[in-house]
C-alpha positions as CSV (number, residue, x, y, z in Angstrom):
1,M,-23.7,12.6,30.2
2,S,-19.9,13.4,30.7
3,E,-16.8,12.9,33.3
4,S,-13.9,15.3,33.8
5,I,-10.2,14.0,35.0
6,S,-8.4,16.9,35.8
7,T,-5.5,18.5,38.2
8,Q,-5.9,22.3,37.3
9,E,-7.9,22.0,34.4
10,S,-9.8,19.0,33.0
11,I,-7.4,17.2,30.1
12,V,-9.9,14.8,29.0
13,R,-13.2,14.5,29.4
14,V,-15.3,11.1,28.8
15,E,-18.7,12.2,27.7
16,R,-21.8,9.4,26.9
17,P,-23.7,10.6,24.1
18,A,-25.4,7.4,23.6
19,A,-26.0,4.0,24.9
20,G,-22.7,1.7,24.7
21,V,-20.8,4.7,23.3
22,A,-18.0,6.5,25.4
23,V,-16.4,9.5,24.2
24,V,-13.2,10.4,25.3
25,V,-12.2,14.2,24.4
26,F,-8.6,15.7,24.2
27,N,-9.1,18.7,26.2
28,R,-6.1,21.3,25.5
29,P,-7.9,23.3,22.9
30,V,-5.6,26.5,23.2
31,R,-2.7,23.9,22.0
32,L,-4.6,21.9,19.9
33,N,-4.8,19.4,22.3
34,A,-0.7,18.7,22.4
35,M,-0.1,16.3,25.0
36,N,3.1,17.0,27.5
37,P,4.2,14.9,30.1
38,S,2.0,15.7,32.9
39,S,-1.1,15.1,30.8
40,V,-0.4,11.8,29.2
41,P,-1.0,9.9,32.7
42,L,-4.0,11.9,32.7
43,L,-4.8,10.7,29.4
44,T,-4.3,6.8,30.6
45,Q,-6.5,7.5,33.7
46,A,-9.2,7.7,31.6
47,I,-9.2,5.3,29.4
48,R,-8.1,2.5,31.5
49,P,-11.3,2.2,33.2
50,L,-13.2,1.7,30.1
51,A,-11.7,-1.9,29.1
52,D,-13.3,-3.3,32.0
53,D,-16.7,-1.4,31.6
54,P,-19.8,-3.5,30.4
55,E,-21.4,-0.9,29.7
56,T,-18.9,0.7,27.4
57,R,-19.5,-0.6,23.6
58,V,-17.6,1.4,21.7
59,V,-14.6,3.9,22.5
60,V,-14.5,6.9,20.3
61,L,-11.7,9.6,20.6
62,T,-11.7,13.0,19.3
63,G,-10.2,16.2,20.2
64,A,-11.8,19.6,21.9
65,G,-11.4,23.1,19.6
66,R,-9.8,23.1,16.5
67,G,-7.5,19.9,16.7
68,F,-7.5,16.3,17.5
69,C,-4.1,16.1,19.1
70,T,-0.7,17.0,17.7
71,G,1.7,15.0,19.3
72,M,3.9,16.5,22.2
73,D,3.7,20.2,23.2
74,L,7.2,21.4,22.8
75,S,6.6,24.7,25.0
76,S,6.8,21.9,27.6
77,L,10.3,21.6,26.9
78,D,11.2,22.3,30.0
79,E,9.4,19.0,31.3
80,M,11.6,17.3,28.6
81,A,13.9,13.9,29.4
82,P,17.2,14.4,30.2
83,R,19.7,13.5,28.0
84,E,21.1,10.2,29.7
85,L,20.6,7.3,27.0
86,D,18.7,4.8,30.1
87,T,16.7,7.3,31.5
88,T,15.4,8.7,28.4
89,I,13.9,5.2,27.3
90,A,12.2,5.0,30.6
91,W,10.7,8.4,30.2
92,M,9.7,7.7,26.3
93,Q,7.7,4.7,27.7
94,D,6.2,6.3,30.2
95,L,4.8,8.5,27.3
96,H,3.6,5.5,25.7
97,G,1.5,5.2,28.4
98,F,-1.5,6.6,26.8
99,S,-1.0,4.6,23.8
100,V,-0.4,1.1,25.6
101,E,-3.7,1.6,27.1
102,L,-5.6,2.5,23.8
103,S,-4.0,-0.9,22.2
104,R,-5.4,-2.8,25.1
105,L,-8.9,-2.0,25.0
106,P,-11.1,-4.7,24.1
107,Q,-13.8,-2.4,22.8
108,P,-13.6,-1.0,19.1
109,T,-12.4,2.3,18.6
110,I,-13.3,4.8,16.2
111,A,-10.8,7.9,15.3
112,A,-12.9,11.1,14.8
113,V,-10.1,13.3,13.3
114,N,-12.1,16.7,13.7
115,G,-8.6,18.7,13.4
116,P,-5.0,18.1,13.2
117,A,-3.6,14.7,13.4
118,I,0.4,15.3,13.9
119,G,2.9,13.3,15.1
120,G,2.0,11.1,18.2
121,G,-1.8,12.4,17.9
122,L,-1.5,10.6,14.0
123,G,-0.1,7.5,16.4
124,I,-3.0,7.6,18.5
125,A,-5.3,8.2,15.5
126,L,-4.1,5.1,14.1
127,G,-4.1,3.2,17.2
128,C,-7.6,3.1,16.5
129,D,-9.7,0.4,14.6
130,L,-11.2,3.1,12.0
131,R,-10.7,6.9,11.3
132,I,-13.4,9.6,10.3
133,A,-11.7,12.5,9.1
134,G,-13.8,16.0,8.8
135,P,-13.0,19.0,7.0
136,G,-10.3,20.2,9.1
137,A,-8.3,17.2,9.5
138,R,-4.6,17.1,8.8
139,F,-2.3,14.4,9.1
140,G,1.1,14.0,9.4
141,A,4.4,12.9,11.1
142,T,7.0,14.8,10.7
143,F,9.1,14.1,13.8
144,A,12.0,14.3,10.8
145,R,12.1,18.0,11.0
146,M,12.9,17.6,14.8
147,A,15.4,15.1,13.4
148,T,13.8,12.9,15.4
149,G,11.7,9.4,14.7
150,P,8.4,8.0,14.6
151,D,6.7,7.2,18.3
152,A,3.2,6.4,19.5
153,G,3.5,3.0,17.5
154,L,3.6,4.4,14.3
155,S,6.5,2.3,13.4
156,H,4.3,-0.8,13.4
157,T,0.8,1.4,12.3
158,L,1.7,3.6,9.7
159,P,2.9,1.0,7.3
160,S,-0.3,-1.6,8.4
161,A,-2.0,0.9,7.4
162,I,-0.5,2.5,4.2
163,G,2.5,0.3,3.5
164,H,5.9,0.7,3.7
165,A,6.7,3.0,1.0
166,A,4.1,5.7,1.5
167,A,5.2,5.6,5.6
168,I,8.6,5.8,4.5
169,D,7.7,8.8,2.3
170,L,5.4,10.2,4.7
171,L,8.1,10.3,7.6
172,L,11.1,11.9,5.6
173,S,9.1,14.3,3.1
174,C,7.5,15.5,6.5
175,S,4.2,15.6,4.3
176,V,1.1,16.9,5.8
177,V,-1.8,15.3,4.2
178,G,-5.7,16.8,4.3
179,P,-8.5,14.1,4.4
180,E,-9.3,13.2,0.5
181,A,-5.6,12.5,0.4
182,A,-5.8,10.7,3.6
183,L,-8.5,8.6,2.6
184,Q,-6.6,8.0,-1.0
185,L,-3.7,6.7,0.8
186,G,-5.9,5.0,3.5
187,L,-5.2,6.8,6.2
188,V,-8.8,7.1,7.0
189,S,-11.6,5.2,6.0
190,R,-14.4,7.7,5.5
191,V,-14.2,11.7,5.1
192,A,-17.8,13.2,6.8
193,D,-19.0,16.9,6.9
194,D,-18.8,16.0,11.1
195,A,-15.9,13.8,12.5
196,L,-17.8,13.3,15.7
197,A,-21.5,13.1,14.2
198,A,-20.0,9.9,11.9
199,A,-18.3,8.5,14.3
200,I,-21.1,8.5,16.7
201,E,-23.9,7.3,14.3
202,L,-21.3,4.5,13.7
203,A,-20.8,3.6,17.1
204,E,-24.3,3.2,18.1
205,R,-24.7,1.0,15.4
206,W,-21.9,-1.0,16.2
207,A,-23.0,-0.9,20.2
208,A,-26.4,-2.5,18.9
209,I,-24.0,-5.6,18.2
210,P,-24.0,-8.1,21.8
211,G,-20.6,-7.0,23.6
212,H,-19.0,-10.0,23.9
213,A,-19.5,-10.5,20.2
214,S,-18.0,-7.2,18.9
215,R,-14.9,-7.8,21.5
216,A,-14.6,-11.3,19.9
217,I,-14.9,-10.2,16.5
218,K,-12.2,-7.6,17.3
219,A,-9.7,-10.0,18.6
220,I,-9.9,-12.0,16.2
221,L,-8.8,-10.1,13.6
222,L,-6.2,-9.0,16.1
223,R,-5.0,-12.4,16.1
224,A,-5.4,-13.7,12.7
225,R,-3.4,-10.7,11.4
226,A,-0.5,-12.0,13.2
227,A,-0.7,-15.9,12.5
228,D,-0.7,-18.0,9.3
229,I,-3.7,-18.7,7.5
230,E,-3.6,-22.6,8.7
231,T,-3.4,-21.4,12.0
232,T,-6.6,-18.7,11.5
233,L,-8.5,-22.0,10.5
234,L,-7.6,-24.6,12.5
235,D,-7.2,-22.8,15.4
236,I,-8.6,-19.3,16.1
237,E,-11.4,-19.2,14.2
238,P,-12.7,-22.6,15.6
239,R,-12.2,-21.7,19.2
240,T,-13.5,-18.3,19.1
241,Q,-16.5,-19.2,17.0
242,A,-17.3,-22.2,19.5
243,D,-17.2,-19.8,22.4
244,L,-19.7,-17.3,20.1
245,I,-22.2,-20.2,19.0
246,C,-22.2,-21.8,22.8
247,H,-23.5,-18.3,24.5
248,P,-26.9,-18.1,24.6
249,D,-27.2,-15.0,23.2
250,F,-26.6,-17.2,19.9
251,F,-29.3,-19.2,20.2
252,T,-32.1,-16.8,20.9
253,N,-31.1,-14.4,18.2
254,A,-31.0,-17.7,15.8
255,K,-34.3,-18.2,17.0
256,E,-35.3,-14.7,16.5
257,W,-34.2,-14.5,13.1
258,L,-35.7,-18.1,11.6
259,D,-38.9,-16.6,13.5
260,S,-38.7,-13.4,11.5
261,H,-38.8,-15.5,8.4
262,H,-41.3,-18.0,8.8
């Protein structure tokens, strides 16, 4: 089953290939799924309702055709921001709406990178919890070629994923790397012959976990990353574990495990 959100064309589809799994498909294949200012609100509109959907336990992002997402569509320069500083800042904040919604999703997210993930497209991929690259995947942050800097969250997520030295090298060298090099760098977690099929298979395994538990696991990892070890040990983990232990699912699952081992 799939849903489309569109004006003149179906810019984005939301498909449901398995129970608990939503696949968000960027659908501008002729432009390698590049974004323009008018398409970003549609992407945001597609992903926002998933956050509160109890039936969605895992979200997969991928692109239609040969590309994942190649960032901003430069053929839409006539839609680009004016040169006044304050207006341009507001325009950029609007463009980041999709990445903000992605970062707010409580469900685990997987990027099935089937083709080029360049610029803002790389930012979207790194905004997911895990990335799987297909044979046609390419990764680059080539902003410097246009005398611009990273966006779509890359100034935070890129060094977090691969370290400061590798991040600044990728940004200033304007390198574009394939799936195996991306795996070595730490941009992706695995390489597969079919990125989407591998992502859906993994998503189904994750979706078998009770939704409240998988959301809590993602949340605790994000909170602990920004905290020191003492805060993690004395506050974040005890509170999260207590919430989960007091949930009826814990006692049900624990009893089933005990019964099966006696």
